[in-house]
N, C-alpha and C positions, 0 to 999 in steps of 0.2 A: 304297881298297874296293871289294869285288867287286859290280858291279850287275845286276842283270839287270835288262833289256825286255822285256819283249814287246809282240810288235807295233809295233818299233823302225823298222823303215821307214817309217811313216806320217808326217805331218805334225810332231805334238809329236817322236816319237822322233828321228827323220833333223832334227831341229833342236837334240835333244836331248844327242842320243850324241856327236857328233865334243866337245862343249863340255864334257860332263863328262869328258873323257877330257884334257881340254887342264888341266882342273883335277886331274888325279893318282887321276882312277879309272880301276882293270879295268871295261870294259864286255861283255858278253856279248847282245849283239841275239836272240829267238828271233822267230821272222816266217814266214811261209808263201812270202815275196817277201824276199830279201835282196841283189837286184840294186841297192840304193840306194848300197850298200857295199863295195862289191864292184869292184876295181882302187884302193880307198883307202889309203895306209898311214897307218890309225892304231894307234899303240905302244898297246895294250892292249885290244883291240877284237875280240873273238871271236863267228864268226858259227853257228849253226846254224837250220837252214830247218826250217821243221814247222809247224802246227797245234796249237794246246791242247790239241784232240779228241785229240789221241796225245797216249796215257800215259807209257809209253816216253822215247818223244822230248821230254817235258817234264821228266820227271826227270832224264832227264840234263843238261836245260839248267838245272835249282835247283840241280841238289849243287854244291855249295861256294862260289854264292854268299850273300853277308850282307845284301843288300836285296837286294827283288823291287819292280818297277817297270812295273805293272798296266797296257798302254793296248789291247793286242790288244783287236778286237772289233769282229762283223762285220758290224754295223746294215743286218741284217737286218730284214723287212716280216713275215718268215715264223716266224711264233710254234715249230715246232717246232725250227727252223734257229736260231733266238735259244735255245731250249733246250740243245737237241744239242751246238753249239759258245760259243755264249754262255754261256750258266748250268754245264753239263758239264765247261767248260772252264778257267772260275775255279775251278772245285771241283774237280779237276786240281794247277792251281798253289799252288792254298791245300793237298791233302795234302800236296803234295811238300813243300812247305815248311813244313810241321810234320814230317815226318823227317826232315829234311836241317837243322834249330834255325835258320831264315833269324830269319834277327835281328828285321827288322822289312819287312811286306808294304804297299805304297802303292799305294792302286786310286784313280784316276782317274776320278773319273762323269762328272757335266751338269747344268747347272742342268734342264736340259728334268726333273727328278726335280721341282721344284716343282708344274709342274702351270701353272696358270694364274694368277701373280700376285695376293695379294688385300692385300698389305698391301707399299708401296716405302720405303725400300730390303728391301731381303726377304735379311734374314737365315737363318741357319743352323736358329734356330728354328722357321722361317718353315713352314705345313705341306706333306707332299709328296701333294698329293694326282694323282696319275702319270695318273689316268684320265681328269685331261680340258689333259693336256697335250696338244703337237698330233704327239707320235705318242707314245701309250699304250706303246706294245709296249716302246717303244725304253727311256722310263719306266720301265718298270714294270722292267725286267731293268736296267736301272743302277742302280737302288731296292733289287733282292732283291742285287744284287752288294755294294755298301756293305754292309747287312747281313747279309751271307752274313762277308765278311771281320768284324767286331765280332762273331759268333755265333765265328767258329771263335779272338778273343782270348780271349773267356770262355771258351770253353770248352779250347782248344789248346794257351792259355797264347800264340801268335805274336801281335805288339806289332803293329797294322793301323788307319790313317791311311785314309783320305779327303778325297778333293780334288774339289772342284767351278768350276764355270768354263764361262764362254756364250761364249762364240765369240776363238778364240784365233786371231796369226799372228805371219810372222814377217818373211822377206825376202819370205814371200808370202800369198795369202788367199784362200778360195776360198769356196764357198757360191751355192747356184742363187737365193736372192734379190738377194746386192748381182751377180752374173752380170747378172741379167735388169734394174738398175736402169745397170748399164755399159754396154749395149750401149743401152737403151732412149736414154741419152744421144749412144751415137755413131753413131742413128739422129736424133738432132733431136728424140727427145719429150720431153714434160713426164712427169718423174717424180714419178711422186702419194706422199705416202707421210703416213703419220701425224702428228696435230701433236705432238707435244712427246713423243711415243715414244720408247724408245734403249735401247741397252743397254750393259751395264759390258766391253770388250772387255779380252783377253789376251796382251799379248805375250808374246812366249815366251823372251823375256830375264828378266821376272819369273814365270814357272813355275818357270825354276831359280832365281830367288831363292825361294822359297816353297819348292821342293824340300833347298834348303841345310838353311833353318828346320829344315825336321822330320825331314832325315834322322835318323837312330838318336836321339832326342830325345825321352825319354819321355816330358815334355808333352803330347808332340803323340802321343799312343799312345791307341786307343781315339775319337780326334777326327777332326769334317767340318770341315772350314772352308774358305769361299769362299775362291776368289782372283781377280783381277781388275786393272787395269793404269790405266781412266780410262771415264770412262761420257760417252759423248754422242749425241746426239738422231738421229735418223734425218735430220732434216730435213738436218745438218750433213756429213750423213756423202753425199747428193744433194747438197750444194754441189757438196762436197772431188769429185763425180766429174762433174760440168759442167765445172768447174772444166778438167778432168784431158783429159776430152774433149772440149773447143770446141766443145762444142754440148750442144744439149738445153734442158731448165729445172727451177724447182721446182717442186711449190704442194704447202704443207701444206695438208691436210685437218680439221677436227674427227672425233674419237672421232666420233661418229651417221653422218658422210659416208664414211664409211671401210669400200670394199669388197672391201679382199684379206687378206691371210692376218695370219688371230686372231695369230701369234706374233709380226709384225711391230706393231701396237698394243700392246700394251705396256710396258711399265715393265724391262725387265729390268736394273736397277745394285743390282747384289749388289758390297755391300763385306767387303773386307780386311781389315774390323776387328779379329775373332774374333783370328786370326792376327798383328796386328799388337800389341793387348794380350796374348796367350799369350807369342809368341816375338819380337817384336820386326818384325815382316816391312815392310822399305818397297821402295817399288818406286824400281825404279831411273834411271827417265825421269817430269819432271816433269808434269808431262799435257799443256803445250802441243807440247813436245819429243817425246810419246806420240802426239800424234795427228797427227803429221810423217811417223813410223814409218808408221802406219794411210796419210795418203798414198801415201806412195811402194812400201805394196805394194798398194794401190789398181791406183800406176800400171800394176806388172806384173805385174797380173789382166790389165788391159787390155791389153798388149800383148801377151801371150799370149792372147790372145780375139782379138784381131786375126790373128796366126799362122795361128789355126784353129789 
């Protein structure tokens, strides 16, 4: 199978590309920066440098592929850039996908589209109150992207599948909230976290397993799926960080006492039950093993921070 991955040099793409090739797929990466893969001997890998806003390059990238995996996103807080790059860029790819009769379009979205959780667990039927999100513009654009994909399926016959996840990691993990906790521990400070709050982390091995389940699977067309590996509280994450750093301490406070980010205060419990029930998805690792992998990724993040 020939798969186009837009934004393939990002954290998800750089982990996914070599593993898809190992499984016998041909992969074409389309990204503004393809240096991640230069010099690497990956048979079946093709690199095209360009941005999704460049129509001619997009059309060249889409031509001849079976599946498009759309990861490319600017993450800009400028509404004009979001419209010009993310939304119009998505439209460019969708139009080319229809023109070249792509067999499936997979759009990778975000749990941020749910806004602020009003129920736990957060199933795919949860309302998408994007204006209540910690990043309303980003949430709106991702949700609009999901809807555009489904519109193109209905109006143009382009099979589309949406995937939502909360926080992903492989050998490495990032995020300003996590780095702030690590720095606090390294400085010997108290890491204050809201009690009971946490989230469903996704190991990229499970992203690959989920991807395999939906690839050219008719039952996935027109569907939106949550994808996750395990749920963990911020208190337990903070305890991991303190153990790794060898300094600092953890203090869990009540929701009423919490003064930090509202994003940290919520319970982002995203079950993958729908994907499991419909397509038989199962995580690769038991929860405790996956948590050990998270701990290793946090340790790598700490070491990177210490190197500067």
